[in-house]
N, C-alpha and C positions, 0 to 999 in steps of 0.2 A: 789433431787443435794447431792450431795457428798462433803464430807469435803473438804477445798484446802488442799495439799501438807503440810504447812508451820503448820497446827495441829500437826501433829508430832515430828515435828523440834525442837532442844534445845536451838537457838539462831541463830537469822534472822536478817536482815536487809529489811523494804519496807517505802513505806509513809502514814502515819496516814489514812486511812479512814472512823473509828469509829468516832461519835458523831458527834461536830459543829463546835467543837475548834481546832484547830493546821491540821487540812483536808492538806495534802500533805507532810506535815515535816518529813525528813526521818528521821526514829526513829530506837535505837537498841531494837528488843526483843527479851525478854531471859523467857525460859521455866525453865530450868536445864542449870548453865554454873556455873563453878569455878569463883571465885571475880578475880583468875590471869587472867582468859579468858576475863572478862569484861574489866580489864583494857587494856589487850594488844586490843584487839579491839577498845575500845574506843582511845587509843593513837593512832592506825593505821589509825583511821578514823573520822579526828577534826571534818569534816561537821557535825557531830554525835551531838545532842543538845539537842537531847529528848531518854530518854529512859524508856521502856515499861515492868515493869513486871508482868508475868502471875500470873494468879493465883496459880499455881503448885510451883511456886517460892516462893510466899507470906506464904501459907499452910505451909514452911519448919520454917517461923519465929518463930515457937513455937518452935523447939528444937536446935533453931544454935542462939547463941548468935553473932558469927563472923558473920552473914547474917546481925544483925541488927547494927552493927558498922561496917560496910561495903556502906550500903543503908544509916546509917546517914552519911561519907562520904561524899558520893554521894550529898545529900540535901545538904553540907557546900561545895560543890563546885558550885559557882551559876551559870555555866556555861550551869548546864543541868536541864534541865525539868527534874521530876523522877512522872511517871506515874505507880502505882497500879492497877491492874484485881485485884476485892476481888466479895468471894464471902460471904453469911448473914453472914457465918460460919467463915472464914479467916478473914474478918472484926474483930473481938474479938483478933485477935494474933496482929493488932497495938498498938504499944505504942501512946503515944499525938501527940511526935513531926511526926511520922510517917502520924501519921492521919491529922496534921495541916499542916505537908508542902506538903506530896505530890498530885497529883491530881489521885482522886478516878475513879475507873469504877465499879460499882455495878453490877455484872452482876446477871442476874437471868432466870436460863433456866425454865418457865414457859412460855408455849404458850396461848395466851394470843390470842380474835381475836381483828379485828378494831373496834376500841370505846369502848373497854374496858380500863379501867384506872387502874397502878400501881399508887400507894400511897405510899409514902417513910416521916420518919421520925416518929415522937411519935404521938400516938391518941390525936387527936385534934389538931394536931400542924404541921399535914402534910401537902405535898405537890404532886399535883393529876398531872400527864402526861397520856396523851392520845393514845392507841396504833392505830398507824397508820400517826399519823404526825409527828413525828422522824423520826432520819437520819438513813437509813436500809442500811445494806449492803451484798450484795451475795457473795456467795464461790468464783466467775468470781475476783471480786476487789482486791484477792490477789494474784494473775497469777502474778506479774512482783516481790515477794518478793523475795529477796535471800538466800542459806541457808548457814549460818555460823558452826553451829554444828547440 
């Protein structure tokens, strides 16, 4: 199966399909965009209350203080739910406020078979999730997303 079109977009809107919370919620997805462009879209789209920052955006946090400032402003605005897609390496770039206030989606690119487990947390304090029992998406699930940039 090929990747959905949105896999190359910088900013787009769509319904949340991943996970088990906020399913169907109108979401602004951001892979790469200026703070100005994001603010403009949010101003023109008052129905959007959920913002998902892709890992590519989050990885830039280690280089850009202005990005931290902008994310903190969004966290201060109680009308938005902020979601951060993180990899194990980008997780280390989050300050404690982003870590505590945003909803994190850790992406693990490893391919495991049904019945295997992913364990998350410190050794002897981890939580295990069985592969095959989670909410699974397929590329067609993203077909109604709308490109902005």
